[in-house]
C-alpha positions as CSV (number, residue, x, y, z in Angstrom):
1,M,-7.2,94.2,62.0
2,I,-7.7,90.5,61.2
3,I,-9.8,89.4,58.3
4,V,-10.5,85.7,58.0
5,R,-11.6,84.1,54.8
6,L,-14.5,81.8,55.3
7,N,-15.2,79.0,52.9
8,G,-16.4,75.4,52.7
9,G,-19.2,73.8,54.7
10,L,-20.4,74.8,58.2
11,G,-17.8,72.8,60.0
12,N,-15.0,74.4,58.1
13,Q,-16.4,77.9,58.7
14,L,-16.6,77.3,62.4
15,F,-12.9,76.2,62.6
16,Q,-11.9,79.2,60.5
17,Y,-13.9,81.6,62.6
18,A,-12.7,80.1,65.9
19,A,-9.0,80.4,65.0
20,A,-9.4,84.0,63.9
21,F,-11.5,84.9,66.9
22,A,-8.8,83.5,69.3
23,L,-6.0,85.3,67.4
24,A,-8.0,88.6,67.5
25,R,-8.5,88.2,71.2
26,K,-4.8,87.4,71.8
27,N,-3.7,90.4,69.8
28,G,-6.4,92.8,70.9
29,S,-7.3,93.3,67.3
30,A,-10.6,93.9,65.5
31,L,-12.0,91.0,63.5
32,K,-13.9,90.9,60.3
33,I,-15.0,88.0,58.0
34,D,-14.5,87.8,54.3
35,L,-17.4,86.0,52.5
36,S,-16.2,86.5,49.0
37,A,-15.5,82.7,48.6
38,F,-19.2,82.0,48.5
39,D,-19.7,84.3,45.5
40,F,-16.6,82.9,43.7
41,Q,-17.8,79.3,43.9
42,R,-21.1,79.9,42.0
43,G,-21.0,78.2,38.7
44,S,-18.1,75.9,39.7
45,N,-18.1,72.1,39.9
46,D,-17.7,72.2,43.6
47,T,-20.5,71.6,46.1
48,I,-22.3,74.9,46.5
49,R,-22.0,76.2,50.0
50,A,-23.5,79.1,51.9
51,P,-22.2,81.2,54.8
52,D,-24.2,79.2,57.4
53,I,-22.1,80.6,60.2
54,L,-24.2,83.7,60.1
55,Q,-27.0,81.7,61.7
56,F,-24.9,81.7,64.9
57,S,-24.4,84.7,67.2
58,V,-21.1,85.7,65.6
59,T,-20.2,89.4,66.3
60,A,-17.5,90.0,63.7
61,P,-18.8,92.2,60.8
62,V,-18.4,91.3,57.2
63,A,-15.5,93.0,55.5
64,S,-16.1,94.9,52.3
65,V,-14.7,93.6,49.0
66,A,-12.1,96.4,49.0
67,E,-11.1,95.8,52.6
68,A,-10.6,92.1,52.0
69,D,-8.7,92.5,48.8
70,A,-6.4,95.2,50.2
71,Q,-5.4,92.9,53.2
72,R,-5.3,89.7,51.2
73,N,-3.1,91.2,48.4
74,P,-1.1,94.0,49.9
75,L,1.6,93.6,47.2
76,G,-0.9,93.0,44.3
77,I,0.3,90.4,41.8
78,V,3.2,89.4,44.0
79,S,0.8,88.4,46.8
80,R,-1.3,86.5,44.3
81,G,1.7,84.7,43.0
82,T,3.0,83.8,46.4
83,R,-0.4,82.4,47.4
84,F,-0.6,80.4,44.2
85,V,2.8,78.7,44.9
86,R,1.9,78.1,48.5
87,Q,-1.5,76.6,47.9
88,R,-1.4,75.0,44.4
89,I,2.2,73.8,44.3
90,L,3.2,73.3,47.9
91,K,-0.3,72.4,49.0
92,Q,-0.1,74.4,52.2
93,Y,-3.6,75.0,53.5
94,H,-3.0,75.1,57.2
95,S,-5.4,72.3,57.8
96,D,-3.8,70.8,60.9
97,W,-2.0,72.3,63.9
98,H,0.4,75.1,63.0
99,P,1.4,76.9,66.2
100,E,3.2,79.7,64.3
101,I,-0.3,81.0,63.3
102,L,-0.8,82.2,66.9
103,S,2.3,84.3,66.7
104,L,1.1,86.5,63.8
105,K,0.8,90.2,64.5
106,G,-0.4,93.4,62.8
107,A,-2.7,93.4,59.8
108,I,-3.5,89.8,59.1
109,Y,-5.4,88.1,56.3
110,L,-6.1,84.6,57.7
111,E,-6.7,81.9,55.1
112,G,-6.7,78.1,55.8
113,Y,-8.7,75.5,57.7
114,F,-7.2,75.3,61.2
115,Q,-8.9,72.1,62.2
116,C,-7.6,71.7,65.7
117,E,-8.9,73.0,69.1
118,K,-5.4,74.1,70.1
119,Y,-6.0,77.3,68.1
120,F,-8.9,78.5,70.2
121,I,-8.9,76.4,73.4
122,D,-7.6,79.4,75.5
123,Y,-10.6,81.5,74.5
124,L,-13.2,78.8,74.5
125,N,-15.7,80.5,76.9
126,P,-16.2,83.7,74.9
127,L,-16.1,81.7,71.6
128,L,-19.0,79.5,72.7
129,L,-21.1,82.6,73.1
130,E,-20.3,83.4,69.5
131,L,-21.2,79.9,68.4
132,S,-24.6,79.8,70.0
133,L,-27.6,79.6,67.6
134,R,-29.5,82.8,67.1
135,P,-32.5,82.8,69.5
136,S,-35.1,83.1,66.7
137,L,-33.7,79.9,65.0
138,A,-33.3,78.1,68.3
139,A,-37.0,78.9,69.1
140,E,-38.1,77.0,66.0
141,L,-36.5,73.8,67.5
142,E,-38.2,73.8,70.9
143,L,-40.3,70.7,70.3
144,L,-37.4,68.7,68.8
145,R,-35.1,69.9,71.6
146,Q,-37.5,68.8,74.2
147,R,-37.9,65.4,72.6
148,I,-34.1,64.8,72.6
149,D,-33.8,66.1,76.1
150,S,-36.5,63.7,77.3
151,L,-34.5,60.7,76.1
152,S,-32.8,58.8,79.0
153,N,-29.4,58.4,77.1
154,P,-29.4,60.2,73.7
155,V,-26.5,59.3,71.4
156,S,-26.0,61.2,68.1
157,L,-25.0,59.2,65.1
158,H,-23.8,61.2,62.1
159,V,-23.4,59.6,58.7
160,R,-21.7,61.8,56.0
161,R,-22.2,60.6,52.4
162,G,-22.8,63.2,49.6
163,D,-19.6,64.0,47.8
164,Y,-17.7,61.6,50.0
165,V,-19.1,58.9,47.7
166,S,-20.4,60.7,44.6
167,D,-17.1,62.5,43.7
168,R,-14.3,60.1,42.7
169,R,-11.5,62.4,43.8
170,I,-13.1,63.2,47.2
171,S,-14.1,59.6,47.8
172,A,-10.5,58.4,47.4
173,L,-9.5,60.6,50.3
174,H,-12.6,60.7,52.6
175,N,-14.8,57.6,52.0
176,I,-13.7,56.0,55.2
177,C,-16.7,55.4,57.5
178,T,-18.2,52.2,56.2
179,A,-21.2,50.3,57.7
180,D,-18.6,48.2,59.5
181,Y,-17.2,51.3,61.3
182,Y,-20.7,52.3,62.5
183,H,-21.6,48.8,63.7
184,R,-18.3,48.6,65.7
185,A,-18.8,52.1,67.0
186,L,-22.3,51.3,68.2
187,A,-21.1,48.1,69.9
188,E,-18.2,50.0,71.5
189,L,-20.5,52.6,72.9
190,K,-23.0,50.1,74.1
191,G,-20.2,48.3,76.0
192,R,-19.3,51.6,77.8
193,V,-22.7,53.2,78.5
194,G,-25.2,50.4,78.2
195,E,-28.5,51.0,76.5
196,F,-29.1,54.3,74.7
197,N,-31.5,56.1,72.4
198,L,-30.1,56.8,68.9
199,V,-30.6,60.2,67.3
200,V,-29.6,60.0,63.6
201,F,-28.2,62.8,61.5
202,S,-27.3,62.2,57.8
203,D,-27.4,63.6,54.3
204,D,-28.5,60.1,53.1
205,V,-31.1,58.7,55.5
206,T,-32.0,56.0,53.0
207,W,-28.5,54.5,53.1
208,V,-28.6,54.5,56.9
209,Q,-31.9,52.7,57.0
210,E,-30.8,50.1,54.4
211,N,-27.3,49.5,55.7
212,L,-27.1,50.0,59.4
213,A,-30.2,48.0,60.6
214,L,-30.8,50.4,63.5
215,D,-33.4,50.0,66.2
216,N,-36.8,51.1,64.9
217,K,-37.0,53.4,67.9
218,S,-34.2,55.6,66.5
219,L,-35.0,59.2,66.1
220,Y,-34.2,60.6,62.6
221,I,-33.6,64.3,62.7
222,S,-32.2,65.3,59.2
223,G,-34.9,66.5,56.8
224,R,-37.4,67.3,59.5
225,Q,-39.4,70.6,59.6
226,T,-39.0,73.4,62.1
227,S,-42.1,74.8,63.9
228,S,-42.2,77.5,61.2
229,G,-42.6,74.9,58.5
230,G,-39.1,75.1,57.0
231,I,-36.6,72.2,56.7
232,L,-33.9,72.2,59.4
233,S,-30.8,74.2,58.5
234,A,-27.3,72.8,59.0
235,P,-26.8,75.1,62.1
236,Q,-30.1,73.9,63.6
237,E,-29.1,70.3,63.1
238,L,-25.8,71.0,64.7
239,F,-27.5,72.6,67.7
240,L,-29.7,69.5,68.1
241,M,-26.7,67.2,67.7
242,S,-25.0,69.0,70.6
243,R,-28.0,68.3,72.9
244,C,-27.1,64.5,72.8
245,K,-25.2,63.0,75.7
246,H,-22.7,61.0,73.6
247,H,-21.7,60.9,70.0
248,I,-20.6,58.7,67.1
249,I,-19.1,60.9,64.5
250,S,-17.9,60.5,60.9
251,N,-14.7,62.0,59.5
252,S,-16.6,65.3,59.0
253,T,-16.0,68.7,60.6
254,F,-19.8,69.0,60.8
255,S,-20.2,66.2,63.3
256,W,-16.9,67.2,65.0
257,W,-18.5,70.4,66.0
258,G,-21.8,68.7,66.9
259,A,-19.9,66.7,69.4
260,Y,-17.6,69.5,70.5
261,L,-20.4,71.9,71.3
262,N,-21.7,69.4,73.8
263,R,-19.8,70.6,76.9
264,R,-20.8,67.7,79.1
265,S,-17.7,66.6,81.0
266,D,-18.8,62.9,80.9
267,K,-19.5,62.7,77.2
268,I,-18.0,59.9,75.1
269,V,-17.2,60.7,71.5
270,V,-16.4,57.8,69.1
271,A,-14.5,58.9,66.0
272,P,-12.7,57.3,63.1
273,G,-9.0,57.0,63.9
274,L,-8.2,57.8,60.3
275,W,-9.5,61.2,59.2
276,N,-8.4,61.0,55.5
277,R,-5.9,59.2,53.3
278,S,-3.9,62.3,52.4
279,K,-0.1,62.1,52.8
280,I,0.1,65.9,53.1
281,D,-2.7,66.8,55.5
282,S,-3.2,63.8,57.7
283,H,-5.0,65.8,60.4
284,M,-3.1,64.1,63.3
285,N,-4.4,66.8,65.7
286,I,-8.0,67.1,64.8
287,L,-9.4,64.8,67.5
288,P,-9.3,66.1,71.1
289,P,-7.2,63.7,73.3
290,S,-10.3,62.5,75.3
291,W,-12.2,61.3,72.2
292,L,-12.2,57.5,71.4
293,R,-10.4,56.7,68.2
294,L,-11.8,53.6,66.4
295,S,-9.6,51.9,63.8
296,V,-10.8,52.0,60.2
297,S,-9.4,50.2,57.2
């Protein structure tokens, strides 16, 4: 059996699930998900996350606490010590492409980030069924979906702010996509596809409106209500993002998946050429080869 530890935001959860799903298919193994990280984080200084992946049609059941602990720590304190050294001292988080992961066999506790399509590209078709929004949640988006689909050339623009600017440590690594990047990305895309209709997704709409001077016809999605009256969830926003024809993404796994789940063969995805400033996990393999890398300072 394979048990995968899910943690972080929705984009991270999708990468983790995708890698584990592919490995389980490759090995003919059962797959379960460990959600204990979402209980552990409560009360910490980190951004509070939720297991949003459960809003998708994932079929892997949730592992019990006992199951997850037994597979994560088969040697008890020795396993915990090994993991401490690997993660806290050696900083090994399996963030980029590590092909040895796909050679693992037997009872596996999978822990990492696995931010590269090479982990799951061979099992993409069945994976996409797992990563479809649950029908009841998709039904709440029908009017918004129709509105995006009615646009002649919809382009998603994702602006990630949040802890990328509010947390000094995170900002030093990830505060990369400035207003200049978005202006150049918009110009680059216009030069390639002509006129388009902009569909905006952001956790800081005010910043977008004050700094990007977008066309007043731009359609802002984030913060809108569903037909049932609730605010759009992250998975629902991701679904709507994937309905666009082309994409301008930030260095965010959320918008990565919004663009990736759009399976149009003629899509253009503009992405920052620099994903972060880490010297350890530079994410050289996170962008698919066909995506357009735009230089950033």
